[in-house]
N, C-alpha and C positions, 0 to 999 in steps of 0.2 A: 566440182560439185554444183548441182543445180541450186540456185538461191531459194531459200525458204521464206515465204512471207505469208503468215497466217492471218487472214482477215475475216474468217468465220469460224465459230466454234459452238458446239452443242455441249452443255454441261447440265448437271443436276445438283441442286442445292437443297439443303434441309436445315431448317432452324432447330434449335435445341428444345427438348421437351421440358416442361415445367417440373420442378421438384415436388415430391409428395409432401402432404401435410403430416405433422407428427402426432402420434398417439402417445401422450405423456401425462403423468399426474405428479403434482407437487409432492415431494417427500422431504419433510423437515421434522426436527425433533418436537417442535411445539405445534405441529399441524398433522395430527394423526389422521385426519380425514381430509387431506389436501385434495383440491379439485383438479380438473383437467387444465393443463397449461401447454398443450402441444402447439407449436408455432406453424406458420404457413411456409410452404415451399417457395423457392425462388423462381422467377420467370426464366424461361429458356432464352438463350441468345438468338438474335435475329441475324439474317444474312443481308449485307449491304454491299452493293457494287458502287464504286466511285471512280471518277476519271482522274488519271495521273499523267502529268506532262511527259515524263521521261520514258514512256513506253512506246515502242514503235509498231507493235502488232499484238496479236492474241496468242503468241507462242507459249505463254504460261499455261494455256489451257489445251495444249496439243496432246499431252499424254494423260495428265490428271483430269478426270471428268466429274468426280463426285466430291462435294464439299459440305461439311456438316458443322454447325455452330455448337457451342458448349451448352450442355444441359444445365438447368437450374439445380441448386443443391436442395436437399430435403430440409424441412423445418426441424427445430430442436425443442427441447424442454424450456420451461420458463419463458414461453412465447417467443422464442428466438426464430427470427425470420431467416429462411435459407438464402444463401447468396445467389443473386441473379447470374445467369450464365453470360459470358462475354459475347458481344456481337462478333460475328465473323465478317471482316472487311476484305473484299476482293478488288484488287486494282485492275482497271482496264484502261487502254489508251483513250485520250480525248478524241471524241468523234465516234464512240461506240454506241450502237443502238441495241437495246435489250428487248427481246421479244419472248412471249410465251411460246414454247416450242410447238405445241400441238395446234393452237389456233392462229399463231403468228400475229397475235395482238401486240402492238407496240406498247411496252410498259414504260420506257424512258429513252430519251435521246441525250446521252451524256456528252454534250458538245462543247462544254466549257470546263476548264480545269477546276477540280474540286466538286463538280456536280455529282450527286449521288442519289441512289434510289434503294429503298428497302424492298427486297423481292420476296422475303419470307420472314414472317413475324414469329417470335418465339412463343412456345406454349405457356399458358398461364400456370402459375404454381397452385398446388392444391391447398385447401384450408385445413388447419390443424384441428384437433378435437376440441380445443377451447371454444370453437364456434358452435359446437353442437350440444352444449350444456343447456338444460332447461329445467323447469320445475319438476318435470316427470322423468327426466333423464339426467341424473346427477353425475354419472360417471361414463360418458360415452367412450367406448373402446374402438372407435373407428375414426378415420380421417379421410379427407378427399385426396384422390390421386392427382398428380399433375397432368395437364393436358399435353398430348403429343405435339411435336413440332410439325411444321408444314414442309412437304417435299414438293419442289417445283422444278420442272424441266424448262431450260432456257436456251434460246438461240442468240448468240452474240454476233453482231455484224459490225465490223469496223470500217468506217468510211473516212478517208483522209480529208483533212481540211486544207483548202488551198484557194487562192484568189483566181488563178487561171489554170486551165487544163490544156495539155498538149495532146492532140489526138490526130490520127491519120493512118494511112496505109503503111506497111513495113518499109523501112529504108528511106523515109521521106526527110530525115534529118532532125527528128525530134530530140534525140539524145545530144546531138552536137549543139543544137540551139539552147537546150537546158544548160549545158556546160558553159556556153557563152554568156548567159544572163545571170548565172549564179555560181556559187562555189561548189556545186554538185559535180561529181565525177562519174557519171554513168558510162557504161561501156559503149564506145563508139567504134564501129567497124563497117566495112563495105559489103555487108550481107544482111539479109532480113532477120528480124526477131533477135537482135542483139539484146534488146530490153526484154527481160523475162518477168519482172515484177515492177509495180509502180515506183517511180523515183520522185523525190521532192528536192526542190532547189529554192533558195531565197535570193531575190534581187533587192539590193539596198539602194534606192535612189538617193540623190543629194538631199540633205536635211532641208526643211523639216518634214518631208514626205515620209509616209509609213512604208515599211518593207512590203514587198509583194512576194507571195509564195506561189510557185509553179509546181504542178504535178504532171508528170509524163506517164502515160500508160502504154503497155506494149501495142505494137501495130495492129490495126484492125484487119482481120482476114478471117475467112470461114473457119469456125471452130476454135478461134483464138481470142475473140474479143469479149465474150460475155462476162467472164469472171471479174474483170477489173473495171468495168464501166461505172460501177457504183461509186468509185473514187472521184468521179467527175461531178457527182450530184451536188456537192457543196460549193462548187466553184461559181464565180460571178461572170466569167466569160470563157468561151472555148476558143482555142486557136487550132484550126483545122489545117494541118500542114500537108501540102501536095508538092511533089517534086517536078520541077521543070527540067526533066531529063531529056537528053538528046534523043530524037526519034519519036518523042511523045507528041500526040496531036491534041487539038482542042477537045475532040470527042473523048479521048482517053482521060483527060483531066476532069471533064464534066461528069464522066461516068464514075470516077473515083470519088468525087464530091457527093454524087448521088448515093453511092454505096455507104459512105460515112454517115450521111444524114439518115438513111434507112435504118442503119444499125442503132443510131442514137434514139430514133423514134421507137423502134421495137423494144428497146430496153425500158423506156419510160423514165420515171424518176425526175421528170421535168427537163430532161436533156434536150428534147426537140425544141423547146421554147427558149432556151438560153441564148444570150447574145453570142454571136460567132464572128470571128475574123478569119477569113481564108488567107493563109500565108503561103504564097508561092515561093518555095525555097529553091536554092541552087540557081539563082539568077546569073551566076558567073559562068554557067555552062554555055557552050556554043549553041546559038539559035534561040536561047531563052528570051532575049529581048523581043524578037519578032513575035514569038508565041505569046508573050505577055500582052503586047498591044492588042492582039486579036482576042485574047481571053478576058481582059479586065472588064470591059463594058458588058459583055454578054453574061459573064458569071455573076456580076453584081445585080444585073437586071433579073436574071433567072432565079437566083437564090435569095435576093434581097439582103445580101451580106456585104460587110466591108472587105475589100480585097487589097492586100499589100504584097509587096515583093521584097525579098532579101536574099542574102547569101550567108548562111550560118558559118560557112567556111571562111569567108573573107571579113565578115562582120558588117558588110554593107546593108543598110536598112534596119539594123537591129535597134538603134536608138529611137528611130521613128516608131517602130512597133511597140517598144516599151512605153513611150508616151501615150500611144493609143490605148494600150492596156490599162495604164493608170487612169485615163479618162473614163474608160468603160467601168472600171471598178468603183469609181466615185459615184457613178449613177445608181448603184445598187444600194 
């Protein structure tokens, strides 16, 4: 079965309407002419979106699209105030951006655990008839209706939070490298597009250094790259993996790098300006050493990037790469 990873969702939310005010008159044995005492209606509940840590995507909003908060209760006699409607709280994963669906105005970026935003305020409760008594109107037989709730269409976009992003053409070794530096277990195979959805992995360096989170997105190729590039926007450094495969030329690798950079620039979101490390993978392959020596200086000069080599298969060069990534992350 194809993995499901829901990182975008369109929903409609509606706050609760306010409760109506009460039309009521005091009735008591010793108050034959009791006056109005109708209470106010309760305020309707609002709709709040909040960021929760244990959610991995927006799949809660895949099928259910409409959410409504509780209405306020009507007022009662003896100036009793109606109960306010309960707020409706909707959990989203940390890193979710909330947009108004029609204008795409950013309402909130819920990028920390517990962050929240009220996207629809409940309707105000109506006033009871006690408020309408006057010297010329001793027995008002009307009250104010509660105000309706607000209906808002929202677009939710979830962007993973990670320190370093793994990006590159298909079959460059991104999944194998992720499995080497973390406890993640992405699918690793000898054919392209084994990674279908973004994968997260956490590298724990020796104390007291903080952990580093890596995110791998599916290989960049025509028609395959656009959907998941947003998950690189929060990273501090990008690792562009290229394969030192047998038979590849210098021109092939420079062309692959240029394609990756073009795709990142076309996406926007600050990806073009991020720090980048070009990782020449599969250095254990025949002829890779010779190609590396030809490539290293020219690629660094042409792209203005740091260039490193490693073998995700044998582990050669991975420790040096991790130290470099740690250093880059500290600069941000």
